[in-house]
N, C-alpha and C positions, 0 to 999 in steps of 0.2 A: 935656546931654551924652548921647549914645547909646552903648550898649555895642556892642563889636565882636561879630559873630556868632561862635558857638562853632565851633571847628575840626571839620570833618567827618572821620569815620573811613571805612575801606574799606566798611563796611556802609551808609554813607549817613546814619547817625544822628550827631547831635552827640556829641562825646566825653563830656560830662557825663551825657547820657541813656544812653549805652551803659554807662558806669561804674555808674550807678544801677541799670540792669537787671541787671548782673552781681552787684552786692551783693544786690539783692532776690532774685534767683534763688538765690544761695548760702544766704541766710537761709531762704527757703522750703523748699529741699531739706533743710536741717538740721532745721527744725521738722517737716517731713514724716517724717523718720526718727525723731524723738522720738515723734510720734504713732503711727507704725507699731510701734515697740518697746513703747510703753506699751499699745497695743491688744493686742499679742501677749501681754504679761504679764497683762492683764485676762482674756484668753481661757484662761488656765491653770485657771480655775475655771469651773464650769458657769454659775453665777449671774453671774460677771464677764463671761462671753462675751456676755451681752445688751448690755452697754455696750462691750465690747472690740471687737466686730466693726465697729460704726459708727465707732469711733475709728480702728481700723486702716484702714478704707476711706477715711476723710477724710484720713488721713496719706498714703495713696497718691495721692489727688487733689491734695494740696498739693505733693507731690514731682513729680508730672507737670506741674503748673502751673509749678513752678520750672524744670524741664527745658525747657518750651516758651518761657518768658521768656528763658532763656539762648540758645535757638535764635533767637528773635526779635532779640536783641541782636546776633547774628552776621550773620543774613540776614533783614532785615525783610520780612515777608509778612503780608498781611491774614489769611490762613488760619491761620498760626502764632499770631498775636496772638489771633484768635478762640478757638482751641483753649486757649490759656493762660488766657484770661478765663473760658471755660466750666468748665475744671477748677477754677479758683479759686472760681467761683460754687458749684460742687458742694460744695467744702470748707466754705464759709461756710453753705450750706444745712444740711448735716449737723450742723455745730456749733450752729446755731440750734435745730434740733430737739432735740439733746441738752440744751441749756441750758433749753429750755422744759419738757422732761421732768423735769429736775433741780429746777426751780422748783416744778412740780406735786407732785413727791414730797416736797419740803421742806414745802410747805403741808399736805399730808396728814399728814406726821410731826407737825407742830405741832398739828393738830386732834386726832390720837390722843393726843398727849402731854397736852394740856389736858383731854381727856376722862378719861384715866386719873387725872390729878391731881385732877380734880373728884370722881371716884368714890372715890378714896382719902380725900379730905377728908370726903366724905359718910359713908363707913364709920367714920372716926375720930370724927365728931360723934355718930353713932348709938351708939358704944360708951360715950361719956361721958354719954349721956342716961339 
């Protein structure tokens, strides 16, 4: 049994594809705003701005990608799709860099923590000797 082809919309995309792009675009724009607001809140402190600015920029890229996907759903064009994918790729790259930095800082934190614990144990043992 073969499935009947999906109904085409005025944009030329099958309805399920256009509906998926609409939902994806809406979710990307929502998350983009969450990242923008979170980044702006991080930027309220000087130290927080170090992480806040990349978070804010990645939120802008995700929102732009969502807008481009919405445009592509209405009027499919290779240029619009390329722009949407480029903006989404920039978002993922910034997030990847932030995660790698966070992992590196976590490893450094554990190294310092174990070093200080080791020094405290050594000092404690010297006092009892």
